[in-house]
C-alpha positions in Angstrom: 0.1 0.0 0.0 1.4 3.3 -1.0 2.0 5.7 1.9 -1.1 8.3 2.3 -3.7 5.9 1.4 -5.5 4.7 4.5 -6.2 0.6 4.4 -9.6 1.0 6.2 -11.4 3.8 7.5 -14.4 2.9 9.8 -17.2 5.7 10.0 -19.0 5.8 13.5 -17.8 5.3 17.0 -20.7 3.2 18.6 -20.5 -0.4 19.5 -20.5 -1.5 16.0 -17.8 1.0 14.9 -15.4 0.0 17.9 -15.8 -4.0 17.6 -14.9 -3.4 13.9 -11.8 -1.1 15.1 -10.7 -3.7 17.5 -10.7 -6.6 14.9 -9.3 -4.6 12.3 -6.3 -3.1 14.6 -5.5 -6.6 15.8 -5.2 -7.8 11.9 -2.6 -4.7 11.6 -5.0 -2.8 9.0 -3.9 0.3 11.0 -7.9 1.5 11.0 -8.8 5.0 11.1 -12.1 5.6 13.0 -14.3 8.6 12.3 -16.2 9.3 15.5 -19.0 11.2 14.2 -21.0 14.2 16.1 -22.2 12.0 19.1 -19.2 9.8 20.0 -20.1 6.6 21.1 -23.8 6.4 19.7 -26.9 5.8 21.3 -25.5 3.6 24.0 -24.1 6.8 25.8 -27.8 7.7 26.6 -28.1 4.6 28.4 -27.2 4.4 31.7 -27.1 1.1 32.8 -26.8 -1.9 30.1 -27.8 -5.5 31.8 -28.0 -7.5 28.7 -24.4 -7.3 27.4 -22.6 -10.5 27.9 -19.9 -10.2 30.3 -21.2 -7.8 32.6 -23.4 -9.7 35.3 -23.9 -6.5 37.4 -24.5 -4.1 34.6 -22.2 -1.8 33.0 -22.9 2.0 32.1 -23.2 2.7 28.4 -20.8 5.5 28.5 -18.4 3.0 30.4 -19.1 0.1 27.7 -18.2 2.4 25.0 -15.3 4.0 26.7 -13.9 0.4 27.4 -14.4 -0.3 23.9 -12.3 2.8 22.6 -9.5 2.1 24.7 -9.3 -1.4 23.5 -9.4 -0.5 20.2 -6.7 2.2 20.5 -4.5 -0.5 22.5 -4.3 -2.5 19.3 -3.6 0.6 17.4 -6.9 1.7 16.0 -6.8 5.7 15.5 -9.6 8.2 15.9 -10.7 11.3 14.6 -13.3 14.0 15.1 -15.5 14.5 11.8 -18.4 13.0 10.2 -18.4 12.1 6.3 -20.4 14.9 4.4 -19.7 13.2 1.0 -17.9 10.3 -0.6 -16.9 9.0 -4.2 -16.8 5.6 -3.6 -16.4 4.4 -7.2 -13.0 2.8 -8.0 -9.9 3.0 -5.8 -9.0 4.8 -3.5 -12.4 5.9 -2.2 -12.6 9.7 -1.7 -14.1 11.0 1.7 -14.8 14.5 2.3 -15.1 15.1 5.9 -17.0 17.7 7.9 -13.8 19.1 9.3 -12.9 20.0 5.5 -10.3 17.3 5.4 -10.5 14.7 2.5 -9.3 11.2 2.9 -8.4 8.3 0.7 -9.2 4.4 1.6 -9.0 1.3 0.0 -11.9 0.3 2.3 -14.9 1.6 4.3 -16.8 -0.2 6.9 -20.1 2.0 7.5 -21.2 2.2 11.2 -22.7 5.3 11.5 -25.8 3.8 13.2 -29.5 5.0 13.3 -30.9 7.8 15.7 -34.1 7.3 17.3 -36.9 9.7 16.8 -37.8 12.2 19.6 -41.1 13.6 20.1 -39.9 16.9 21.1 -41.6 17.1 24.6 -40.5 19.3 27.4 -37.8 17.6 29.7 -36.8 15.0 27.3 -33.3 16.2 26.9 -32.6 16.1 30.6 -34.4 13.0 31.1 -33.6 10.6 28.2 -31.6 7.7 29.7 -33.2 8.4 33.1 -36.7 6.8 32.7 -37.2 7.9 29.4 -35.9 5.8 26.9 -36.0 4.4 23.0 -35.6 0.9 23.8 -37.7 -1.4 25.7 -35.5 -4.5 25.5 -32.7 -2.3 26.8 -34.5 -0.5 29.8 -37.8 -2.4 30.3 -36.4 -4.4 33.2 -35.9 -1.4 35.2 -39.6 -0.6 35.4 -40.9 -3.5 37.5 -43.9 -2.7 39.0 -44.1 0.7 37.3 -46.9 2.5 35.1 -45.2 3.4 31.7 -46.4 5.3 28.4 -45.3 4.0 25.2 -45.1 6.9 22.3 -46.4 5.3 18.8 -48.4 3.6 16.6 -46.7 1.2 14.5 -45.4 -2.3 15.1 -42.4 -1.4 16.9 -45.0 0.3 19.5 -46.9 -2.6 19.8 -43.5 -4.7 20.2 -42.4 -2.3 23.1 -45.9 -2.2 24.6 -45.9 -6.4 24.7 -42.1 -6.5 26.3 -42.8 -3.9 28.7 -46.2 -5.8 30.1 -43.8 -8.3 31.3 -42.3 -6.2 33.9 -44.4 -3.0 34.2 -47.7 -3.0 36.3 -49.6 -1.2 33.4 -48.5 -0.1 29.9 -50.5 2.8 28.1 -49.7 3.4 24.6 -50.2 7.1 23.4 -51.5 7.3 19.9 -52.3 10.8 18.0 -55.2 9.5 16.2 -57.7 6.6 16.4 -56.4 4.1 13.9 -52.8 2.5 14.4 -50.4 1.9 11.8 -49.4 -1.3 13.3 -50.0 -4.7 11.4 -53.6 -6.3 12.6 -51.8 -8.9 13.9 -49.8 -6.8 16.3 -52.5 -4.3 17.0 -54.8 -7.2 18.0 -52.2 -9.1 20.4 -51.7 -5.5 22.3 -55.2 -4.4 22.5 -55.9 -8.1 23.7 -53.6 -7.9 26.5 -55.0 -7.3 30.0 -52.0 -5.3 31.1 -51.9 -2.8 27.9 -54.3 0.0 27.3 -54.8 2.7 24.7 -55.3 6.9 24.6 -56.4 7.8 21.7 -55.9 11.0 19.9 -53.3 12.0 22.6 -49.9 13.2 22.7 -47.0 13.7 25.0 -46.5 17.4 25.8 -43.8 16.9 28.7 -41.8 14.3 30.6 -41.5 15.4 34.4 -38.9 14.2 37.3 -35.4 14.6 37.2 -32.0 12.6 36.8 -31.8 11.6 40.7 -35.6 10.3 40.7 -35.9 9.6 37.3 -39.5 10.1 35.3 -42.1 10.9 38.0 -45.1 12.0 35.7 -46.2 13.4 32.0 -48.4 15.9 30.5 -50.7 14.9 28.0 -52.9 16.8 25.5 -56.1 15.2 23.8 -58.5 16.3 21.3 -61.2 14.1 20.1 -60.5 14.5 16.4 -56.7 13.6 17.0 -53.4 15.2 16.1 -54.1 17.4 19.2 -50.9 19.3 19.2 -52.0 20.5 15.8 -55.4 21.3 17.3 -54.0 23.4 19.9 -51.4 25.2 17.5 -54.6 26.1 15.6 -56.2 27.3 18.6 -58.7 24.9 19.1 -59.9 23.8 22.7 -58.0 20.6 23.8 -57.7 18.9 27.0 -54.4 19.1 28.9 -53.7 16.8 32.1 -50.6 15.5 34.2 -50.6 11.7 34.9 -48.2 9.7 37.6 -46.0 7.3 35.7 -42.6 5.8 36.2 -41.4 5.6 32.6 -41.7 6.8 29.0 -40.8 4.7 25.7 -40.4 6.2 22.3 -41.2 4.1 19.9 -41.8 6.2 16.6 -39.2 4.9 14.3 -35.7 5.3 13.5 -33.5 7.5 11.0 -30.6 5.5 9.8 -27.6 7.8 9.3 -26.9 7.6 6.0 -27.6 10.7 4.4 -24.0 10.9 2.8 -24.5 7.5 1.2 -27.4 8.8 -1.1 -25.6 9.9 -4.2 -23.4 6.8 -3.9 -23.7 3.4 -5.5 -24.0 2.1 -1.9 -27.8 0.5 -2.2 -30.0 1.6 0.6 -33.8 0.2 1.2 -36.8 2.3 1.2 -36.2 3.3 5.0 -32.7 4.3 4.4 -31.2 1.6 5.8 -27.9 0.1 4.1 -28.3 -3.1 1.9 -25.9 -5.9 2.4 -26.5 -9.6 0.8 -30.3 -10.2 -0.6 -32.5 -13.2 0.3 -31.4 -15.9 2.4 -27.9 -14.8 2.6 -28.9 -11.3 4.3 -26.6 -11.7 7.4 -24.0 -13.7 5.8 -21.8 -11.2 5.0 -21.5 -7.4 5.7 -20.6 -6.5 2.0 -22.4 -3.8 0.1 -23.0 -3.9 -3.5 -20.1 -1.3 -3.8 -16.7 -3.2 -3.9 -14.8 -2.4 -0.8 -17.7 -0.8 1.1 -19.0 -2.8 4.3 -21.8 -2.0 6.7 -22.5 -3.1 10.4 -24.7 -2.1 13.4 -28.1 -0.4 13.4 -27.3 1.5 10.1 -28.2 -1.9 8.2 -30.2 -3.7 10.8 -33.8 -2.7 11.3 -34.6 -5.7 13.1 -32.6 -6.2 16.4 -30.9 -3.0 17.2 -29.0 -4.5 20.0 -25.2 -3.7 21.4 -24.5 -7.0 21.4 -25.7 -7.8 17.8 -24.1 -4.4 16.3 -20.6 -5.3 18.4 -21.1 -8.9 16.2 -21.8 -7.3 13.2 -18.7 -4.9 13.8 -16.4 -8.0 13.8 -17.8 -9.5 10.8 -17.5 -6.2 8.9 -13.7 -6.0 10.1 -12.9 -9.8 8.9 -15.0 -9.2 5.6 -12.9 -6.2 5.2 -9.6 -7.8 6.1 -10.5 -10.6 3.3 -11.4 -8.1 0.5 -8.3 -6.2 1.4 -6.1 -9.3 1.0 -7.4 -10.1 -2.2 -7.3 -6.7 -3.9 -4.0 -5.1 -4.8 -3.0 -1.7 -3.1 -3.5 1.5 -5.0 -1.0 3.8 -6.1 0.2 6.4 -3.9 -2.0 8.9 -2.9 -2.1 11.5 0.1 -4.0 10.2 2.8 -5.4 13.7 3.7 -5.7 16.5 1.2 -7.1 20.0 2.5 -10.0 21.4 0.7 -9.4 24.1 -2.0 -10.9 27.3 -1.6 -14.2 27.4 -3.2 -14.8 23.9 -2.7 
């Protein structure tokens, strides 16, 4: 490999990116990890992780991420601040333009930029996310044994969250801004038929109440008989505002994969913006995309599981796939690693 062109760049520093960095660094690929705007990804919003293998007493999300970074750095991975603004992924080397103004060239790329959970925009959510307010029932549901909790959403993911939470919570109330669910009929029926799951129709969340010390203690709701109550309120219509005592709130209104920089590249995205890897029965057999030398791991390509442990597994797969690809492809001619942006670019 000519000096100045990286063997491997890993975009993203969540669990998938860190796992890929550990494996790639141990394989002497000298990976460069681009941390992104939120180093560590969604896991940093989780105060306690109890379902990650090897931590029987649980581990803080930030602590788990920091340990992963230290492990990757120990084997020689390099970390750099910045996100990919645009990319030319045709041919070799691949050119990445960063938010910092730098241009990087790399033989291979692992996309581990994750997906961002959609937030409601309610008052108090910035302070209480991770302190009783969550976007993942599988991650945090067990902390709410005996609580009354709210689930915000009306699709399949909201029904799944509600049914999972019903295993632990005393009661689960699904808030939906209209009277018709987007969920599939089978999932909607399962939730409706569950004794511990209730529905509040034509209702939205205005505020989450509590503190980081006490957790979530209540919520302010708004409702209108014709649905979409916040819009009705903004239009000057009479609405009903009430406060309820609850012990947890779960957002289940979907995720946005962080793939904007890939939209004008040959990398295939599905209708939701998630990266496509192999099709059909081999969908989980490889992390390779349709673009030679580009691999994807974690929530950016996984719309089903979205767990820390599955992201870590896919990160290791991406590094192994990239290593195999690099070994079977000749290095490119010399190119500088980092090229400053020209004035007016």
